N, CA, C and O atoms as a Tinker XYZ file with bonds, in Angstrom:
   492  protein
     1  N    -32.210000    0.790000   -2.303000    73     2
     2  CA   -31.968000    2.421000   -2.254000    64     1     3
     3  C    -30.828000    2.734000   -2.473000    63     2     4     5
     4  O    -29.983000    2.187000   -1.765000    81     3
     5  N    -30.406000    3.620000   -3.411000    73     3     6
     6  CA   -28.921000    4.003000   -3.349000    64     5     7
     7  C    -28.124000    4.539000   -2.553000    63     6     8     9
     8  O    -28.652000    5.414000   -1.867000    81     7
     9  N    -26.960000    4.346000   -2.352000    73     7    10
    10  CA   -26.410000    5.079000   -1.241000    64     9    11
    11  C    -24.937000    5.733000   -1.661000    63    10    12    13
    12  O    -24.180000    5.180000   -2.460000    81    11
    13  N    -24.673000    6.897000   -1.050000    73    11    14
    14  CA   -23.784000    7.979000   -1.535000    64    13    15
    15  C    -22.529000    7.154000   -1.096000    63    14    16    17
    16  O    -22.534000    6.376000   -0.142000    81    15
    17  N    -21.471000    7.407000   -1.885000    73    15    18
    18  CA   -20.105000    6.779000   -1.418000    64    17    19
    19  C    -19.267000    7.672000   -1.613000    63    18    20    21
    20  O    -19.418000    8.498000   -2.514000    81    19
    21  N    -17.903000    7.668000   -0.546000    73    19    22
    22  CA   -17.020000    8.598000   -0.629000    64    21    23
    23  C    -15.986000    7.797000   -0.973000    63    22    24    25
    24  O    -15.967000    6.706000   -0.404000    81    23
    25  N    -14.943000    8.079000   -1.904000    73    23    26
    26  CA   -13.695000    7.578000   -2.245000    64    25    27
    27  C    -12.696000    8.390000   -2.172000    63    26    28    29
    28  O    -12.657000    9.498000   -2.708000    81    27
    29  N    -11.598000    7.750000   -1.323000    73    27    30
    30  CA   -10.550000    8.543000   -0.860000    64    29    31
    31  C     -9.199000    8.074000   -1.517000    63    30    32    33
    32  O     -8.787000    7.066000   -0.942000    81    31
    33  N     -8.466000    8.444000   -2.433000    73    31    34
    34  CA    -7.095000    8.262000   -2.686000    64    33    35
    35  C     -6.562000    9.366000   -3.684000    63    34    36    37
    36  O     -7.186000   10.133000   -4.418000    81    35
    37  N     -5.246000    9.205000   -3.482000    73    35    38
    38  CA    -4.387000   10.396000   -3.977000    64    37    39
    39  C     -4.479000   10.281000   -5.396000    63    38    40    41
    40  O     -4.336000   11.278000   -6.104000    81    39
    41  N     -4.764000    8.852000   -5.999000    73    39    42
    42  CA    -4.643000    8.707000   -7.432000    64    41    43
    43  C     -6.064000    9.010000   -8.075000    63    42    44    45
    44  O     -6.947000    8.262000   -7.657000    81    43
    45  N     -6.471000    9.984000   -9.033000    73    43    46
    46  CA    -7.858000   10.179000   -9.537000    64    45    47
    47  C     -7.817000    9.316000  -10.300000    63    46    48    49
    48  O     -9.004000    9.048000  -10.487000    81    47
    49  N     -7.090000    8.516000  -11.037000    73    47    50
    50  CA    -7.244000    7.309000  -11.992000    64    49    51
    51  C     -7.869000    6.149000  -11.057000    63    50    52    53
    52  O     -9.022000    5.796000  -11.304000    81    51
    53  N     -7.097000    5.477000   -9.890000    73    51    54
    54  CA    -7.795000    4.804000   -8.824000    64    53    55
    55  C     -9.145000    5.150000   -8.427000    63    54    56    57
    56  O     -9.961000    4.234000   -8.326000    81    55
    57  N     -9.514000    6.407000   -8.175000    73    55    58
    58  CA   -11.047000    6.687000   -7.881000    64    57    59
    59  C    -11.745000    6.686000   -8.823000    63    58    60    61
    60  O    -12.936000    6.487000   -8.582000    81    59
    61  N    -11.401000    6.869000  -10.064000    73    59    62
    62  CA   -12.358000    6.672000  -11.455000    64    61    63
    63  C    -12.818000    5.272000  -11.434000    63    62    64    65
    64  O    -13.984000    4.880000  -11.367000    81    63
    65  N    -11.369000    4.334000  -11.525000    73    63    66
    66  CA   -11.542000    2.966000  -11.927000    64    65    67
    67  C    -12.434000    2.279000  -10.901000    63    66    68    69
    68  O    -13.245000    1.433000  -11.278000    81    67
    69  N    -12.295000    2.668000   -9.401000    73    67    70
    70  CA   -13.496000    2.199000   -8.655000    64    69    71
    71  C    -14.618000    2.711000   -8.525000    63    70    72    73
    72  O    -15.500000    2.113000   -7.908000    81    71
    73  N    -14.772000    3.648000   -8.952000    73    71    74
    74  CA   -16.334000    4.352000   -9.459000    64    73    75
    75  C    -16.807000    3.432000  -10.384000    63    74    76    77
    76  O    -17.878000    2.846000  -10.225000    81    75
    77  N    -16.000000    3.250000  -11.447000    73    75    78
    78  CA   -16.680000    2.332000  -12.588000    64    77    79
    79  C    -17.039000    0.843000  -12.211000    63    78    80    81
    80  O    -18.022000    0.288000  -12.702000    81    79
    81  N    -16.109000    0.165000  -11.228000    73    79    82
    82  CA   -16.118000   -0.996000  -10.791000    64    81    83
    83  C    -17.599000   -1.149000   -9.901000    63    82    84    85
    84  O    -18.397000   -2.081000   -9.993000    81    83
    85  N    -17.686000   -0.126000   -9.154000    73    83    86
    86  CA   -18.865000    0.068000   -8.307000    64    85    87
    87  C    -20.472000    0.164000   -9.032000    63    86    88    89
    88  O    -21.553000   -0.167000   -8.545000    81    87
    89  N    -20.169000    0.717000  -10.306000    73    87    90
    90  CA   -21.188000    0.605000  -11.077000    64    89    91
    91  C    -21.373000   -0.649000  -11.778000    63    90    92    93
    92  O    -22.508000   -1.063000  -12.016000    81    91
    93  N    -20.327000   -1.282000  -12.125000    73    91    94
    94  CA   -20.377000   -2.470000  -12.828000    64    93    95
    95  C    -20.748000   -3.602000  -11.902000    63    94    96    97
    96  O    -21.144000   -4.650000  -12.411000    81    95
    97  N    -20.658000   -3.492000  -10.614000    73    95    98
    98  CA   -20.955000   -4.648000   -9.781000    64    97    99
    99  C    -22.347000   -4.626000   -9.135000    63    98   100   101
   100  O    -22.716000   -5.271000   -8.154000    81    99
   101  N    -23.120000   -3.665000   -9.959000    73    99   102
   102  CA   -24.494000   -3.571000   -9.720000    64   101   103
   103  C    -24.993000   -3.058000   -8.170000    63   102   104   105
   104  O    -26.022000   -3.481000   -7.644000    81   103
   105  N    -24.160000   -2.161000   -7.595000    73   103   106
   106  CA   -24.198000   -1.635000   -6.426000    64   105   107
   107  C    -25.229000   -0.443000   -6.456000    63   106   108   109
   108  O    -24.997000    0.407000   -7.315000    81   107
   109  N    -26.271000   -0.259000   -5.696000    73   107   110
   110  CA   -27.082000    0.738000   -5.900000    64   109   111
   111  C    -26.510000    2.034000   -5.578000    63   110   112   113
   112  O    -26.678000    2.505000   -4.453000    81   111
   113  N    -25.860000    2.639000   -6.455000    73   111   114
   114  CA   -25.039000    3.824000   -6.122000    64   113   115
   115  C    -25.759000    4.898000   -6.159000    63   114   116   117
   116  O    -26.651000    4.956000   -7.006000    81   115
   117  N    -25.527000    6.110000   -5.165000    73   115   118
   118  CA   -26.044000    7.379000   -5.330000    64   117   119
   119  C    -25.091000    7.793000   -5.731000    63   118   120   121
   120  O    -24.414000    7.156000   -6.539000    81   119
   121  N    -24.672000    9.267000   -5.182000    73   119   122
   122  CA   -23.800000   10.179000   -5.559000    64   121   123
   123  C    -22.547000    9.797000   -4.981000    63   122   124   125
   124  O    -22.330000    9.511000   -3.803000    81   123
   125  N    -21.534000    9.833000   -6.197000    73   123   126
   126  CA   -19.810000    9.311000   -5.698000    64   125   127
   127  C    -19.365000   10.764000   -5.419000    63   126   128   129
   128  O    -19.649000   11.668000   -6.205000    81   127
   129  N    -18.449000   11.036000   -3.938000    73   127   130
   130  CA   -17.980000   11.990000   -3.924000    64   129   131
   131  C    -16.399000   11.634000   -3.484000    63   130   132   133
   132  O    -16.160000   10.909000   -2.518000    81   131
   133  N    -15.446000   12.182000   -4.241000    73   131   134
   134  CA   -13.870000   11.925000   -4.035000    64   133   135
   135  C    -13.013000   12.830000   -3.099000    63   134   136   137
   136  O    -13.321000   13.969000   -2.749000    81   135
   137  N    -12.039000   12.236000   -2.797000    73   135   138
   138  CA   -11.237000   12.908000   -1.970000    64   137   139
   139  C     -9.710000   12.579000   -2.367000    63   138   140   141
   140  O     -9.418000   11.449000   -2.760000    81   139
   141  N     -8.893000   13.443000   -2.271000    73   139   142
   142  CA    -7.592000   13.042000   -2.592000    64   141   143
   143  C     -6.535000   12.690000   -1.228000    63   142   144   145
   144  O     -5.394000   12.229000   -1.253000    81   143
   145  N     -7.227000   13.020000   -0.274000    73   143   146
   146  CA    -6.465000   12.572000    0.927000    64   145   147
   147  C     -7.190000   12.606000    2.031000    63   146   148   149
   148  O     -8.352000   12.974000    1.855000    81   147
   149  N     -6.814000   12.283000    3.357000    73   147   150
   150  CA    -7.834000   12.183000    4.424000    64   149   151
   151  C     -8.540000   13.496000    4.996000    63   150   152   153
   152  O     -9.677000   13.581000    5.461000    81   151
   153  N     -7.603000   14.477000    4.848000    73   151   154
   154  CA    -8.209000   15.876000    5.599000    64   153   155
   155  C     -9.126000   16.217000    4.375000    63   154   156   157
   156  O    -10.072000   16.889000    4.786000    81   155
   157  N     -9.197000   16.007000    3.045000    73   155   158
   158  CA   -10.179000   16.618000    2.183000    64   157   159
   159  C    -11.186000   15.522000    2.454000    63   158   160   161
   160  O    -12.339000   15.922000    2.297000    81   159
   161  N    -11.082000   14.256000    2.816000    73   159   162
   162  CA   -12.225000   13.420000    3.135000    64   161   163
   163  C    -13.139000   14.027000    4.158000    63   162   164   165
   164  O    -14.357000   14.142000    4.022000    81   163
   165  N    -12.371000   14.436000    5.284000    73   163   166
   166  CA   -12.965000   14.792000    6.418000    64   165   167
   167  C    -14.013000   16.222000    6.088000    63   166   168   169
   168  O    -15.069000   16.393000    6.696000    81   167
   169  N    -13.506000   17.154000    5.045000    73   167   170
   170  CA   -14.214000   18.257000    4.764000    64   169   171
   171  C    -15.651000   17.661000    3.822000    63   170   172   173
   172  O    -16.726000   18.258000    3.876000    81   171
   173  N    -15.470000   16.570000    3.093000    73   171   174
   174  CA   -16.303000   16.196000    2.338000    64   173   175
   175  C    -17.359000   15.381000    3.325000    63   174   176   177
   176  O    -18.579000   15.514000    3.228000    81   175
   177  N    -16.866000   14.729000    4.055000    73   175   178
   178  CA   -17.766000   13.981000    5.161000    64   177   179
   179  C    -18.563000   15.108000    5.681000    63   178   180   181
   180  O    -19.759000   14.831000    5.769000    81   179
   181  N    -18.246000   16.285000    6.045000    73   179   182
   182  CA   -18.883000   17.447000    7.040000    64   181   183
   183  C    -19.969000   18.006000    6.174000    63   182   184   185
   184  O    -20.998000   18.488000    6.648000    81   183
   185  N    -19.653000   17.909000    4.577000    73   183   186
   186  CA   -20.382000   18.625000    3.616000    64   185   187
   187  C    -21.821000   17.775000    2.944000    63   186   188   189
   188  O    -22.917000   18.125000    2.506000    81   187
   189  N    -21.157000   16.589000    3.135000    73   187   190
   190  CA   -22.102000   15.629000    2.328000    64   189   191
   191  C    -22.482000   14.456000    3.220000    63   190   192   193
   192  O    -21.846000   14.204000    4.243000    81   191
   193  N    -23.581000   13.707000    2.796000    73   191   194
   194  CA   -24.182000   12.730000    3.596000    64   193   195
   195  C    -23.700000   11.634000    2.929000    63   194   196   197
   196  O    -23.741000   11.714000    1.702000    81   195
   197  N    -23.177000   10.461000    3.492000    73   195   198
   198  CA   -22.341000    9.253000    2.818000    64   197   199
   199  C    -22.662000    8.160000    3.699000    63   198   200   201
   200  O    -22.797000    8.217000    4.921000    81   199
   201  N    -22.798000    6.913000    2.760000    73   199   202
   202  CA   -23.088000    5.912000    3.646000    64   201   203
   203  C    -22.135000    4.759000    3.659000    63   202   204   205
   204  O    -22.216000    3.713000    4.303000    81   203
   205  N    -21.099000    5.212000    2.712000    73   203   206
   206  CA   -20.135000    4.040000    2.545000    64   205   207
   207  C    -18.672000    4.765000    2.428000    63   206   208   209
   208  O    -18.761000    5.911000    1.987000    81   207
   209  N    -17.254000    4.302000    2.754000    73   207   210
   210  CA   -16.270000    4.914000    2.594000    64   209   211
   211  C    -15.353000    3.981000    2.006000    63   210   212   213
   212  O    -15.166000    2.918000    2.598000    81   211
   213  N    -14.689000    4.243000    0.813000    73   211   214
   214  CA   -13.557000    3.446000    0.292000    64   213   215
   215  C    -12.115000    4.441000    0.475000    63   214   216   217
   216  O    -11.930000    5.545000   -0.036000    81   215
   217  N    -11.354000    3.810000    1.205000    73   215   218
   218  CA    -9.950000    4.496000    1.391000    64   217   219
   219  C     -8.808000    3.761000    1.175000    63   218   220   221
   220  O     -8.575000    2.604000    1.523000    81   219
   221  N     -8.005000    4.662000    0.472000    73   219   222
   222  CA    -6.423000    4.108000    0.351000    64   221   223
   223  C     -5.734000    4.185000    1.906000    63   222   224   225
   224  O     -6.252000    4.813000    2.829000    81   223
   225  N     -4.948000    3.711000    1.971000    73   223   226
   226  CA    -4.017000    3.826000    3.454000    64   225   227
   227  C     -3.061000    4.769000    3.091000    63   226   228   229
   228  O     -3.024000    5.822000    3.729000    81   227
   229  N     -2.166000    4.547000    2.042000    73   227   230
   230  CA    -0.761000    5.696000    1.808000    64   229   231
   231  C     -1.555000    6.996000    1.138000    63   230   232   233
   232  O     -2.174000    7.019000    0.074000    81   231
   233  N     -1.418000    7.699000    1.764000    73   231   234
   234  CA    -1.979000    9.172000    1.007000    64   233   235
   235  C     -1.094000   10.381000    1.662000    63   234   236   237
   236  O     -0.883000   10.344000    2.874000    81   235
   237  N     -0.685000   11.226000    1.041000    73   235   238
   238  CA    -0.282000   12.667000    1.667000    64   237   239
   239  C     -1.325000   13.161000    2.380000    63   238   240   241
   240  O     -2.536000   13.029000    2.201000    81   239
   241  N     -0.555000   13.894000    3.421000    73   239   242
   242  CA    -1.260000   15.061000    4.283000    64   241   243
   243  C     -1.749000   14.349000    5.713000    63   242   244   245
   244  O     -1.416000   14.630000    6.864000    81   243
   245  N     -2.692000   13.290000    5.199000    73   243   246
   246  CA    -3.313000   12.552000    6.070000    64   245   247
   247  C     -3.748000   11.469000    5.727000    63   246   248   249
   248  O     -4.816000   11.407000    5.117000    81   247
   249  N     -2.985000   10.295000    6.052000    73   247   250
   250  CA    -3.319000    8.842000    5.283000    64   249   251
   251  C     -4.653000    8.166000    5.765000    63   250   252   253
   252  O     -5.447000    8.666000    6.561000    81   251
   253  N     -4.756000    7.040000    5.196000    73   251   254
   254  CA    -5.917000    6.665000    5.782000    64   253   255
   255  C     -6.201000    5.731000    7.080000    63   254   256   257
   256  O     -7.201000    5.093000    7.411000    81   255
   257  N     -5.215000    5.864000    7.549000    73   255   258
   258  CA    -5.198000    5.219000    8.957000    64   257   259
   259  C     -5.721000    6.487000    9.821000    63   258   260   261
   260  O     -6.729000    6.521000   10.526000    81   259
   261  N     -4.946000    7.338000    9.630000    73   259   262
   262  CA    -5.452000    8.686000   10.492000    64   261   263
   263  C     -6.835000    8.996000    9.993000    63   262   264   265
   264  O     -7.586000    9.062000   10.966000    81   263
   265  N     -7.494000    9.220000    8.821000    73   263   266
   266  CA    -8.670000    9.605000    8.341000    64   265   267
   267  C     -9.670000    8.135000    9.272000    63   266   268   269
   268  O    -10.668000    8.382000    9.949000    81   267
   269  N     -9.217000    6.980000    9.119000    73   267   270
   270  CA   -10.237000    6.335000    9.789000    64   269   271
   271  C    -10.028000    6.574000   11.388000    63   270   272   273
   272  O    -11.105000    6.345000   11.940000    81   271
   273  N     -9.317000    6.842000   12.057000    73   271   274
   274  CA    -9.196000    7.024000   13.557000    64   273   275
   275  C    -10.020000    8.251000   13.564000    63   274   276   277
   276  O    -10.950000    8.108000   14.357000    81   275
   277  N    -10.028000    9.353000   13.006000    73   275   278
   278  CA   -10.718000   10.341000   13.216000    64   277   279
   279  C    -12.317000   10.449000   12.732000    63   278   280   281
   280  O    -13.131000   11.316000   13.051000    81   279
   281  N    -12.508000    9.276000   11.849000    73   279   282
   282  CA   -14.141000    8.938000   11.365000    64   281   283
   283  C    -14.344000    8.276000   12.887000    63   282   284   285
   284  O    -15.256000    8.857000   13.476000    81   283
   285  N    -13.823000    7.373000   13.555000    73   283   286
   286  CA   -14.222000    6.587000   14.494000    64   285   287
   287  C    -14.620000    6.905000   15.727000    63   286   288   289
   288  O    -15.311000    6.273000   16.525000    81   287
   289  N    -13.898000    8.391000   15.830000    73   287   290
   290  CA   -13.743000    9.119000   17.047000    64   289   291
   291  C    -15.051000   10.025000   17.090000    63   290   292   293
   292  O    -15.579000   10.407000   18.134000    81   291
   293  N    -15.519000   10.329000   15.735000    73   291   294
   294  CA   -16.767000   11.446000   15.328000    64   293   295
   295  C    -18.226000   10.453000   15.804000    63   294   296   297
   296  O    -18.532000    9.276000   15.612000    81   295
   297  N    -18.787000   11.430000   16.396000    73   295   298
   298  CA   -19.960000   10.594000   16.719000    64   297   299
   299  C    -21.061000   10.382000   15.486000    63   298   300   301
   300  O    -21.850000    9.438000   15.536000    81   299
   301  N    -21.061000   11.281000   14.428000    73   299   302
   302  CA   -21.657000   11.285000   13.643000    64   301   303
   303  C    -20.909000   10.146000   12.519000    63   302   304   305
   304  O    -21.725000    9.656000   11.739000    81   303
   305  N    -19.896000    9.815000   12.397000    73   303   306
   306  CA   -19.084000    9.051000   11.315000    64   305   307
   307  C    -18.774000    7.709000   11.935000    63   306   308   309
   308  O    -18.432000    6.861000   11.110000    81   307
   309  N    -18.804000    7.405000   12.918000    73   307   310
   310  CA   -17.981000    6.253000   13.808000    64   309   311
   311  C    -18.832000    4.816000   13.188000    63   310   312   313
   312  O    -18.289000    3.713000   13.125000    81   311
   313  N    -19.992000    5.037000   12.838000    73   311   314
   314  CA   -20.513000    3.595000   12.310000    64   313   315
   315  C    -20.679000    3.464000   11.026000    63   314   316   317
   316  O    -21.404000    2.557000   10.619000    81   315
   317  N    -19.975000    4.433000   10.032000    73   315   318
   318  CA   -19.998000    4.354000    8.764000    64   317   319
   319  C    -19.110000    3.142000    8.488000    63   318   320   321
   320  O    -18.095000    2.817000    9.103000    81   319
   321  N    -19.772000    2.445000    7.290000    73   319   322
   322  CA   -18.539000    1.311000    7.195000    64   321   323
   323  C    -17.191000    1.804000    6.246000    63   322   324   325
   324  O    -17.401000    2.606000    5.336000    81   323
   325  N    -16.270000    1.466000    6.411000    73   323   326
   326  CA   -15.064000    1.920000    5.768000    64   325   327
   327  C    -14.415000    0.731000    5.117000    63   326   328   329
   328  O    -14.395000   -0.332000    5.737000    81   327
   329  N    -13.823000    0.831000    3.784000    73   327   330
   330  CA   -13.428000   -0.310000    3.138000    64   329   331
   331  C    -12.096000    0.419000    2.918000    63   330   332   333
   332  O    -12.039000    1.564000    2.468000    81   331
   333  N    -10.998000   -0.338000    3.273000    73   331   334
   334  CA    -9.633000   -0.001000    2.781000    64   333   335
   335  C     -8.889000   -0.457000    1.565000    63   334   336   337
   336  O     -8.616000   -1.642000    1.371000    81   335
   337  N     -8.565000    0.523000    0.746000    73   335   338
   338  CA    -8.131000   -0.257000   -0.425000    64   337   339
   339  C     -6.538000    0.016000   -0.616000    63   338   340   341
   340  O     -6.123000    1.156000   -0.821000    81   339
   341  N     -5.819000   -0.929000   -0.548000    73   339   342
   342  CA    -4.265000   -0.796000   -0.449000    64   341   343
   343  C     -3.482000   -1.670000   -1.207000    63   342   344   345
   344  O     -3.940000   -2.779000   -1.481000    81   343
   345  N     -2.184000   -1.285000   -1.651000    73   343   346
   346  CA    -1.217000   -1.725000   -2.494000    64   345   347
   347  C     -0.356000   -2.421000   -1.110000    63   346   348   349
   348  O      0.590000   -3.166000   -1.362000    81   347
   349  N     -0.669000   -2.188000    0.108000    73   347   350
   350  CA     0.186000   -2.743000    1.280000    64   349   351
   351  C      0.191000   -4.389000    1.144000    63   350   352   353
   352  O     -0.807000   -5.106000    1.210000    81   351
   353  N      1.710000   -4.864000    0.915000    73   351   354
   354  CA     1.996000   -6.160000    0.978000    64   353   355
   355  C      1.973000   -6.718000    2.273000    63   354   356   357
   356  O      1.620000   -7.872000    2.517000    81   355
   357  N      2.330000   -5.939000    3.050000    73   355   358
   358  CA     2.528000   -6.698000    4.728000    64   357   359
   359  C      1.047000   -6.435000    5.204000    63   358   360   361
   360  O      0.187000   -5.712000    4.700000    81   359
   361  N      1.006000   -7.225000    6.307000    73   359   362
   362  CA     0.082000   -7.214000    6.989000    64   361   363
   363  C     -0.311000   -6.373000    8.256000    63   362   364   365
   364  O     -1.403000   -6.305000    8.821000    81   363
   365  N      0.869000   -5.755000    8.546000    73   363   366
   366  CA     0.989000   -4.741000    9.852000    64   365   367
   367  C     -0.227000   -3.621000    9.261000    63   366   368   369
   368  O     -1.332000   -3.750000    9.789000    81   367
   369  N     -0.124000   -2.831000    8.488000    73   367   370
   370  CA    -1.079000   -1.616000    8.560000    64   369   371
   371  C     -2.614000   -2.135000    8.338000    63   370   372   373
   372  O     -3.548000   -1.563000    8.899000    81   371
   373  N     -2.824000   -3.373000    7.395000    73   371   374
   374  CA    -3.952000   -3.812000    7.234000    64   373   375
   375  C     -4.873000   -3.909000    8.546000    63   374   376   377
   376  O     -5.930000   -3.354000    8.845000    81   375
   377  N     -3.904000   -5.003000    9.331000    73   375   378
   378  CA    -4.121000   -5.257000   10.741000    64   377   379
   379  C     -4.554000   -4.058000   11.781000    63   378   380   381
   380  O     -5.298000   -4.195000   12.752000    81   379
   381  N     -3.904000   -2.841000   11.338000    73   379   382
   382  CA    -3.894000   -1.868000   12.260000    64   381   383
   383  C     -5.057000   -0.832000   11.845000    63   382   384   385
   384  O     -5.479000    0.068000   12.572000    81   383
   385  N     -5.448000   -1.098000   10.677000    73   383   386
   386  CA    -6.833000   -0.505000    9.977000    64   385   387
   387  C     -8.098000   -1.397000   10.588000    63   386   388   389
   388  O     -9.054000   -0.783000   11.061000    81   387
   389  N     -8.096000   -2.623000   10.578000    73   387   390
   390  CA    -9.170000   -3.559000   11.187000    64   389   391
   391  C     -9.378000   -3.293000   12.916000    63   390   392   393
   392  O    -10.402000   -3.464000   13.577000    81   391
   393  N     -8.138000   -2.857000   13.331000    73   391   394
   394  CA    -8.122000   -2.809000   15.037000    64   393   395
   395  C     -8.912000   -1.379000   14.848000    63   394   396   397
   396  O     -9.866000   -1.201000   15.606000    81   395
   397  N     -8.634000   -0.469000   14.014000    73   395   398
   398  CA    -9.260000    0.978000   14.429000    64   397   399
   399  C    -10.639000    0.935000   13.917000    63   398   400   401
   400  O    -11.365000    1.882000   14.222000    81   399
   401  N    -11.160000   -0.099000   13.120000    73   399   402
   402  CA   -12.576000   -0.083000   12.908000    64   401   403
   403  C    -12.865000   -0.463000   11.246000    63   402   404   405
   404  O    -14.020000   -0.533000   10.826000    81   403
   405  N    -11.965000   -0.641000   10.575000    73   403   406
   406  CA   -12.159000   -0.810000    9.222000    64   405   407
   407  C    -13.316000   -1.873000    9.097000    63   406   408   409
   408  O    -13.395000   -2.745000    9.962000    81   407
   409  N    -14.117000   -1.839000    8.170000    73   407   410
   410  CA   -15.034000   -2.739000    7.684000    64   409   411
   411  C    -14.451000   -4.030000    7.107000    63   410   412   413
   412  O    -14.979000   -5.121000    7.323000    81   411
   413  N    -13.274000   -3.868000    6.318000    73   411   414
   414  CA   -12.600000   -4.783000    5.634000    64   413   415
   415  C    -11.298000   -3.850000    4.774000    63   414   416   417
   416  O    -10.827000   -2.734000    4.992000    81   415
   417  N    -11.025000   -4.826000    3.797000    73   415   418
   418  CA    -9.908000   -4.366000    3.048000    64   417   419
   419  C     -9.977000   -4.963000    1.526000    63   418   420   421
   420  O    -10.570000   -6.005000    1.246000    81   419
   421  N     -9.412000   -4.297000    0.763000    73   419   422
   422  CA    -9.164000   -4.861000   -0.630000    64   421   423
   423  C     -7.902000   -4.571000   -1.257000    63   422   424   425
   424  O     -7.502000   -3.417000   -1.109000    81   423
   425  N     -7.219000   -5.323000   -1.892000    73   423   426
   426  CA    -5.894000   -5.126000   -2.091000    64   425   427
   427  C     -5.924000   -4.781000   -3.787000    63   426   428   429
   428  O     -6.691000   -5.375000   -4.546000    81   427
   429  N     -5.013000   -3.779000   -4.219000    73   427   430
   430  CA    -5.047000   -3.161000   -5.647000    64   429   431
   431  C     -4.241000   -4.068000   -6.091000    63   430   432   433
   432  O     -3.566000   -4.652000   -5.244000    81   431
   433  N     -4.084000   -4.427000   -7.460000    73   431   434
   434  CA    -5.403000   -4.252000   -8.546000    64   433   435
   435  C     -6.715000   -5.159000   -7.947000    63   434   436   437
   436  O     -6.445000   -6.309000   -7.600000    81   435
   437  N     -8.001000   -4.735000   -7.822000    73   435   438
   438  CA    -8.988000   -5.334000   -7.433000    64   437   439
   439  C     -9.798000   -5.480000   -8.601000    63   438   440   441
   440  O     -9.666000   -4.724000   -9.564000    81   439
   441  N    -10.805000   -6.609000   -8.562000    73   439   442
   442  CA   -11.500000   -6.879000   -9.314000    64   441   443
   443  C    -13.036000   -6.385000   -9.034000    63   442   444   445
   444  O    -13.336000   -5.926000   -7.932000    81   443
   445  N    -13.929000   -6.498000  -10.025000    73   443   446
   446  CA   -15.547000   -6.172000   -9.710000    64   445   447
   447  C    -16.014000   -7.107000   -8.675000    63   446   448   449
   448  O    -16.667000   -6.721000   -7.705000    81   447
   449  N    -15.622000   -8.572000   -8.912000    73   447   450
   450  CA   -15.856000   -9.383000   -8.265000    64   449   451
   451  C    -15.531000   -9.286000   -6.767000    63   450   452   453
   452  O    -16.429000   -9.351000   -5.928000    81   451
   453  N    -13.979000   -9.100000   -6.372000    73   451   454
   454  CA   -13.589000   -8.868000   -5.186000    64   453   455
   455  C    -14.883000   -7.601000   -4.488000    63   454   456   457
   456  O    -15.551000   -7.702000   -3.459000    81   455
   457  N    -14.863000   -6.671000   -5.339000    73   455   458
   458  CA   -15.871000   -5.575000   -4.652000    64   457   459
   459  C    -17.197000   -5.883000   -4.098000    63   458   460   461
   460  O    -17.787000   -5.499000   -3.089000    81   459
   461  N    -17.491000   -6.684000   -5.047000    73   459   462
   462  CA   -18.996000   -7.372000   -4.851000    64   461   463
   463  C    -18.793000   -8.162000   -3.443000    63   462   464   465
   464  O    -19.527000   -7.919000   -2.485000    81   463
   465  N    -17.906000   -8.978000   -3.391000    73   463   466
   466  CA   -17.905000   -9.909000   -2.090000    64   465   467
   467  C    -17.604000   -8.916000   -1.040000    63   466   468   469
   468  O    -18.248000   -9.227000   -0.038000    81   467
   469  N    -16.971000   -7.959000   -0.862000    73   467   470
   470  CA   -16.782000   -7.091000    0.203000    64   469   471
   471  C    -18.063000   -6.649000    0.562000    63   470   472   473
   472  O    -18.556000   -7.142000    1.577000    81   471
   473  N    -18.822000   -5.652000   -0.196000    73   471   474
   474  CA   -20.068000   -5.161000   -0.307000    64   473   475
   475  C    -21.011000   -5.964000    0.485000    63   474   476   477
   476  O    -21.604000   -5.586000    1.496000    81   475
   477  N    -21.099000   -7.343000   -0.198000    73   475   478
   478  CA   -21.818000   -8.468000    0.362000    64   477   479
   479  C    -22.134000   -8.449000    1.990000    63   478   480   481
   480  O    -23.272000   -8.310000    2.440000    81   479
   481  N    -21.319000   -8.559000    2.545000    73   479   482
   482  CA   -21.002000   -8.589000    4.067000    64   481   483
   483  C    -21.270000   -7.178000    4.543000    63   482   484   485
   484  O    -21.599000   -7.091000    5.726000    81   483
   485  N    -21.208000   -6.305000    4.002000    73   483   486
   486  CA   -21.320000   -4.763000    4.784000    64   485   487
   487  C    -22.711000   -4.276000    4.502000    63   486   488   489
   488  O    -23.457000   -4.155000    5.473000    81   487
   489  N    -23.151000   -3.989000    3.343000    73   487   490
   490  CA   -24.286000   -3.300000    2.874000    64   489   491
   491  C    -25.494000   -3.624000    2.686000    63   490   492
   492  O    -26.295000   -2.795000    2.254000    81   491
């Protein structure tokens, strides 16, 4: 059954690459929604039904950790799987994301195989 996905990243190029990788990973993709930061993502979540979120950590206005905390505090979104996509070299922010309830994380640059592996354990 196709799943609607929200991709949150301040880079439009990364959003498009991730969408393309999802399609090539034979993921049952429904609609793909995009947001450039956490605030925009919350608006998209209010307007669209989504089954999975990919979010960058470092973004302007509202970063991925703030977005994740807001989602986990919201009754309708707290069970949504969120995969963090990051360039973070250090473990601190990644560990913070896991503690906040992220379903997993992928480091940029990523491959279709890495995305497939993460999705296998989540959806």
